[in-house]
C-alpha positions as CSV (number, residue, x, y, z in Angstrom):
1,M,79.0,26.3,195.8
2,S,80.4,29.7,195.8
3,R,83.9,30.6,195.2
4,L,84.5,31.8,198.6
5,A,83.1,28.5,200.1
6,K,86.2,26.8,198.5
7,F,88.8,28.5,200.7
8,G,88.7,26.4,204.0
9,F,90.1,29.4,206.2
10,I,87.3,31.5,205.3
11,D,84.0,31.0,207.2
12,A,81.2,30.6,204.0
13,R,78.4,31.2,206.4
14,R,79.2,35.0,206.5
15,T,78.8,34.9,202.8
16,V,75.3,33.5,203.0
17,N,73.4,34.5,206.0
18,P,71.8,37.9,206.6
19,V,74.1,40.9,207.8
20,R,73.4,41.0,211.4
21,P,72.6,44.5,213.0
22,R,74.9,46.2,215.2
23,A,74.5,45.4,218.9
24,R,74.7,49.3,219.6
25,S,75.2,52.5,217.7
26,R,78.7,53.8,216.8
27,G,77.9,57.3,218.5
28,I,77.9,60.6,217.4
29,P,79.9,61.1,214.1
30,R,83.5,62.8,214.5
31,A,82.3,65.5,212.6
32,L,79.4,66.5,214.9
33,E,81.3,65.8,218.5
34,S,82.1,69.1,219.2
35,H,78.9,70.6,218.0
36,E,76.1,70.1,220.8
37,I,73.0,71.9,220.1
38,F,71.2,70.2,223.7
39,Y,71.7,67.5,226.1
40,T,68.2,66.9,228.6
41,E,66.9,64.2,230.7
42,D,63.6,65.7,230.8
43,V,60.7,64.5,228.4
44,D,58.9,67.9,228.2
45,E,62.4,69.6,227.7
46,A,63.4,67.4,225.3
47,S,60.1,67.6,222.9
48,E,60.6,71.4,223.1
49,L,63.9,71.5,221.9
50,I,63.5,69.0,219.2
51,G,60.6,71.3,218.0
52,Q,63.0,74.3,217.9
53,A,65.4,72.2,215.5
54,L,63.0,70.3,213.3
55,S,59.2,71.6,214.1
56,P,56.7,71.3,216.7
57,C,55.9,67.7,218.2
58,R,55.0,65.7,221.0
59,L,57.3,63.2,222.4
60,T,56.2,59.9,224.3
61,L,58.2,57.4,225.6
62,V,57.4,53.7,225.0
63,G,57.3,51.1,227.8
64,F,59.9,51.4,230.7
65,G,61.7,53.9,228.4
66,A,61.9,56.7,230.9
67,K,64.6,54.7,233.1
68,G,67.4,55.1,230.2
69,F,66.0,58.4,228.7
70,A,68.4,61.0,227.6
71,A,68.0,63.2,224.4
72,S,70.8,64.8,222.8
73,M,71.1,66.5,219.2
74,H,74.3,67.7,217.5
75,G,74.6,69.8,214.5
76,V,75.9,72.2,212.1
77,R,73.8,74.5,209.4
78,L,75.5,75.9,206.5
79,R,73.3,78.2,204.7
80,D,70.2,76.1,204.0
81,V,71.3,72.7,204.6
82,S,71.6,71.5,208.0
83,M,73.6,68.0,209.4
84,L,72.0,67.0,212.6
85,Y,72.2,63.9,215.0
86,L,69.6,63.2,217.1
87,D,69.5,60.4,219.8
88,L,66.8,59.3,222.0
89,H,68.6,56.5,223.6
90,V,65.4,54.6,224.3
91,A,62.3,53.6,222.4
92,A,59.9,56.7,221.8
93,T,57.6,57.8,219.6
94,L,57.8,61.5,217.8
95,E,54.9,63.2,216.7
96,F,55.5,66.2,214.3
97,F,52.1,67.9,213.5
98,A,53.2,69.6,210.5
99,A,56.9,69.6,209.5
100,G,59.0,72.5,209.1
101,R,59.6,74.6,205.6
102,Y,62.3,72.1,204.9
103,V,62.7,68.6,203.2
104,G,64.0,66.3,205.6
105,V,66.2,63.0,205.1
106,H,66.1,60.8,208.4
107,M,68.6,57.9,208.3
108,P,68.7,55.6,211.4
109,M,72.4,55.0,212.1
110,N,71.4,52.0,214.1
111,G,68.1,49.9,215.0
112,R,65.0,51.4,213.2
113,A,62.3,54.0,212.9
114,L,58.6,53.2,211.7
115,C,56.8,56.2,210.0
116,D,53.1,56.4,209.4
117,D,52.3,57.9,205.7
118,D,49.0,57.7,204.3
119,G,47.5,54.7,206.1
120,R,51.0,52.6,205.5
121,T,53.9,52.1,207.6
122,I,57.1,52.9,206.3
123,E,60.6,51.6,208.0
124,A,63.9,53.3,208.3
125,N,66.7,51.3,209.2
126,T,70.8,51.7,208.2
127,T,69.8,50.9,204.5
128,R,66.7,52.9,204.1
129,A,65.8,56.4,205.0
130,I,62.9,58.2,205.5
131,V,62.1,61.6,203.3
132,T,59.7,64.0,204.8
133,C,58.3,67.0,202.8
134,P,57.3,70.4,204.7
135,G,53.8,70.8,206.0
136,Q,53.6,66.8,206.4
137,H,52.2,65.3,209.4
138,I,54.6,62.7,210.7
139,V,54.5,60.0,213.2
140,M,57.7,58.4,213.8
141,R,58.5,55.4,216.3
142,F,61.8,55.0,217.3
143,D,63.0,51.5,218.4
144,H,65.7,51.4,221.5
145,D,69.1,52.6,220.7
146,S,68.2,54.2,217.2
147,P,70.0,57.3,216.8
148,Q,69.5,59.3,213.4
149,L,71.4,61.5,211.2
150,I,69.2,64.3,209.6
151,I,69.5,66.4,206.7
152,Q,67.8,69.3,206.7
153,I,67.4,70.9,202.9
154,G,65.3,74.5,203.2
155,E,62.2,74.8,201.2
156,E,62.9,77.7,199.1
157,A,66.7,77.1,198.4
158,L,65.3,73.7,197.3
159,N,62.5,75.3,195.0
160,G,64.9,77.9,193.8
161,Y,67.3,75.2,192.6
162,L,65.3,73.2,191.2
163,T,63.5,76.4,189.1
164,R,67.2,77.1,187.8
165,L,67.5,73.6,186.7
166,L,64.4,73.6,184.7
167,G,64.5,76.9,183.8
168,R,60.7,77.2,184.8
169,T,58.6,78.4,187.7
170,L,57.5,75.4,189.7
171,T,53.7,74.4,189.2
172,R,53.2,72.6,192.4
173,P,55.3,71.9,195.6
174,I,57.9,69.5,195.3
175,V,56.7,65.9,197.0
176,F,59.4,63.2,197.3
177,Q,58.6,59.4,197.7
178,P,58.9,59.0,201.3
179,Q,61.3,55.8,201.5
180,M,64.9,56.1,200.0
181,D,67.2,53.0,199.4
182,L,70.4,53.8,200.6
183,I,72.2,50.9,198.9
184,T,71.4,51.0,195.2
185,E,74.1,52.3,192.7
186,T,72.4,55.6,192.1
187,A,72.3,56.1,196.0
188,V,75.9,56.1,195.7
189,R,75.6,59.6,194.7
190,W,73.6,61.0,197.8
191,N,76.2,58.7,200.1
192,G,79.1,60.5,198.1
193,A,77.7,64.1,198.7
194,L,77.1,63.3,202.6
195,Q,80.6,61.9,203.0
196,L,82.1,65.3,201.4
197,L,79.9,67.1,203.9
198,N,81.0,65.5,206.7
199,T,84.5,65.5,205.5
200,E,84.4,69.4,205.3
201,I,82.5,69.5,208.3
202,Y,85.5,67.8,210.1
203,H,88.5,69.1,208.9
204,S,89.3,72.7,210.3
205,G,91.5,74.0,207.3
206,S,88.8,72.7,204.9
207,L,87.1,75.2,202.2
208,V,83.7,75.2,204.1
209,Q,85.3,76.0,207.1
210,R,87.3,79.1,205.6
211,G,83.8,80.0,204.3
212,L,84.5,78.9,200.7
213,G,82.6,76.6,198.5
214,I,79.5,76.4,200.4
215,G,77.1,77.2,197.9
216,P,78.4,74.6,195.3
217,L,78.3,72.0,198.4
218,E,74.9,72.5,199.2
219,E,73.8,72.7,195.5
220,L,75.7,69.1,195.1
221,I,73.5,67.7,198.2
222,M,70.3,69.1,196.5
223,S,71.1,67.9,193.0
224,S,72.0,64.6,194.8
225,L,68.7,64.2,196.3
226,L,66.9,65.5,193.3
227,F,68.2,62.9,190.9
228,V,68.7,60.4,193.1
229,Q,65.1,60.6,195.0
230,P,61.9,59.8,193.0
231,S,59.5,62.8,193.0
232,N,57.0,64.5,191.2
233,Y,59.3,66.4,189.1
234,Y,62.0,63.5,188.7
235,E,60.8,62.7,185.1
236,Q,61.4,66.2,184.2
237,L,64.9,66.2,185.4
238,V,66.0,63.0,184.0
239,R,64.4,62.7,180.6
240,P,63.9,65.3,177.6
241,Q,61.1,67.9,178.0
242,V,57.9,67.5,176.0
243,K,57.8,71.5,175.8
244,P,61.4,72.4,176.5
245,V,62.8,75.5,177.9
246,R,63.0,78.7,175.7
247,P,66.5,78.7,174.2
248,A,66.5,82.4,174.6
249,V,65.3,82.3,178.4
250,R,68.1,79.7,179.2
251,R,70.8,81.8,177.7
252,S,69.5,84.6,179.7
253,L,69.5,83.0,183.0
254,D,73.0,81.7,182.1
255,F,74.1,85.4,181.5
256,I,72.3,86.5,184.4
257,E,73.9,84.1,186.7
258,A,77.6,84.6,185.4
259,N,77.0,88.4,186.0
260,L,75.2,88.8,189.1
261,A,77.6,91.6,190.8
262,E,77.9,93.4,187.6
263,S,75.5,96.2,186.3
264,I,73.1,94.6,184.0
265,T,70.4,96.2,181.8
266,M,67.5,94.9,179.7
267,A,69.5,95.6,176.8
268,D,72.4,93.8,178.0
269,I,70.4,90.3,178.5
270,A,68.7,90.9,175.0
271,R,71.7,91.3,173.4
272,H,73.5,88.3,175.2
273,A,70.1,86.2,174.0
274,N,70.0,87.6,170.3
275,M,66.3,88.5,171.0
276,S,64.3,91.7,171.3
277,V,63.7,93.2,175.1
278,R,60.1,92.6,174.4
279,A,60.4,88.7,173.4
280,I,62.7,88.1,176.2
281,Q,60.2,89.7,179.0
282,Q,57.3,87.7,177.4
283,G,59.7,84.3,177.7
284,F,60.6,84.9,181.2
285,Q,56.7,85.6,182.0
286,A,55.9,82.7,180.2
287,E,58.6,80.4,181.8
288,L,59.1,81.9,185.4
289,G,56.0,84.0,186.0
290,T,58.6,87.0,186.5
291,T,60.4,89.8,184.9
292,P,64.1,89.3,183.8
293,M,64.9,92.4,186.3
294,N,62.8,91.3,189.2
295,Y,64.7,87.9,188.9
296,L,67.9,89.2,188.9
297,R,66.7,91.4,191.9
298,D,65.9,87.9,193.6
299,R,69.2,86.1,192.7
300,R,71.0,89.0,194.0
301,L,69.1,89.0,197.2
302,E,69.7,85.4,197.8
303,R,73.4,86.0,196.9
304,A,73.7,88.9,199.7
305,R,72.0,86.5,202.2
306,E,74.5,83.4,201.2
307,E,77.3,86.1,202.0
308,L,75.8,87.5,205.2
309,L,75.7,83.8,206.7
310,D,79.1,83.1,205.5
311,A,80.6,86.5,207.0
312,I,82.0,86.7,210.3
313,P,81.4,90.3,212.0
314,S,84.7,90.2,214.1
315,D,86.5,90.4,210.5
316,G,84.8,93.7,210.2
317,V,82.4,92.8,207.5
318,T,79.3,95.1,207.3
319,V,75.5,94.7,205.7
320,T,76.6,97.7,203.8
321,Q,79.5,96.5,202.1
322,I,77.6,92.9,201.2
323,A,74.2,95.1,199.8
324,E,76.5,97.3,197.6
325,H,78.8,94.4,196.3
326,W,75.4,93.0,195.0
327,G,74.1,96.3,193.7
328,F,72.0,97.6,196.2
329,T,73.0,101.1,196.5
330,H,70.0,102.1,199.1
331,L,70.4,100.0,202.5
332,S,66.7,101.0,203.7
333,H,65.4,99.7,200.4
334,F,67.8,96.6,200.6
335,A,66.8,95.9,204.4
336,T,63.0,96.2,203.2
337,L,63.2,93.6,200.3
338,Y,65.1,91.4,202.7
339,R,62.7,91.7,205.5
340,K,60.0,90.7,203.1
341,R,61.5,87.7,201.8
342,W,63.2,86.0,204.8
343,G,61.3,87.8,208.0
344,E,64.3,88.8,209.6
345,S,66.8,91.9,209.0
346,P,70.1,91.7,207.2
347,S,72.0,92.5,210.4
348,D,69.9,89.4,212.2
349,T,71.3,87.1,209.4
350,L,74.8,88.7,209.9
351,R,74.9,87.9,213.4
352,R,73.4,84.5,213.2
353,G,76.5,83.5,210.7
354,S,77.7,80.5,209.1
355,G,78.0,77.1,211.0
356,S,75.9,77.8,213.6
357,P,73.2,75.1,214.8
358,P,69.4,75.4,213.5
């Protein structure tokens, strides 16, 4: 007999029997209630709108689902991380022909979803999530009343962050195991990061609402996923490397990161790393496949993009101010590099701004 069963006023059966699922979902998370992206009762329109937010897909209703069908999505995007809530209300199948350039964590808030993965079926429910990778063909079958909270992490941002963690270029695309257990001890990190994200979105006076701390929050979410969910890079992250990164390269990376907005030369980097310019260049080429100055330029471009996403045009912030802050004195050259990297002009990014839907 368990200790709880000794107390007569406690129904001990509740401590032995499996936890029963909720009869219906709790509804839209409070943090996203005022951030509706779409609502429609038309299946074709829903398929198109879901495709715009996630990736092109085909939506099919199951059984007599058309009677109660209504698709809605709420969500917020920071820079490279989005928090979305998708509700189809009825049993349905979503087929994504090729997932977009993001890693997605799909967490049912009620019910379940079955996902076909390489010949096997994986179940997602309130204790298990499905992790998808860019370019993946996905067939996901939703039960009745099985809304999902979806965390999107941009592929390029995740790759860049992982590169900085490892100190070397990625030799292959990152691939996560498709099923994520949300109730393990290590999953506490992931759940804690999402709770912080939810709090920052919900409270109007939060740092994120004021345009502060977005980068560290996104890195917390990315690091939580990388260190919690097994992937083809997991062992390199959690265990010592057989071939460690050159100490001089690591010191150089740290120096560059700490002085991105300053005027930095190759001589400055070499002096800080206590190595010759040639040795630093060789180390960067071997570990990162690029030169120190190209790496510096790319990191400045990334920081400029982050400021453009966070800026509020009504405050008078301009592309020129942000470009010059990060060392780009020739605006046309900056715009060319920017468009080549992200496929849009800096002014387009500025107009999109922070906190917009995907």
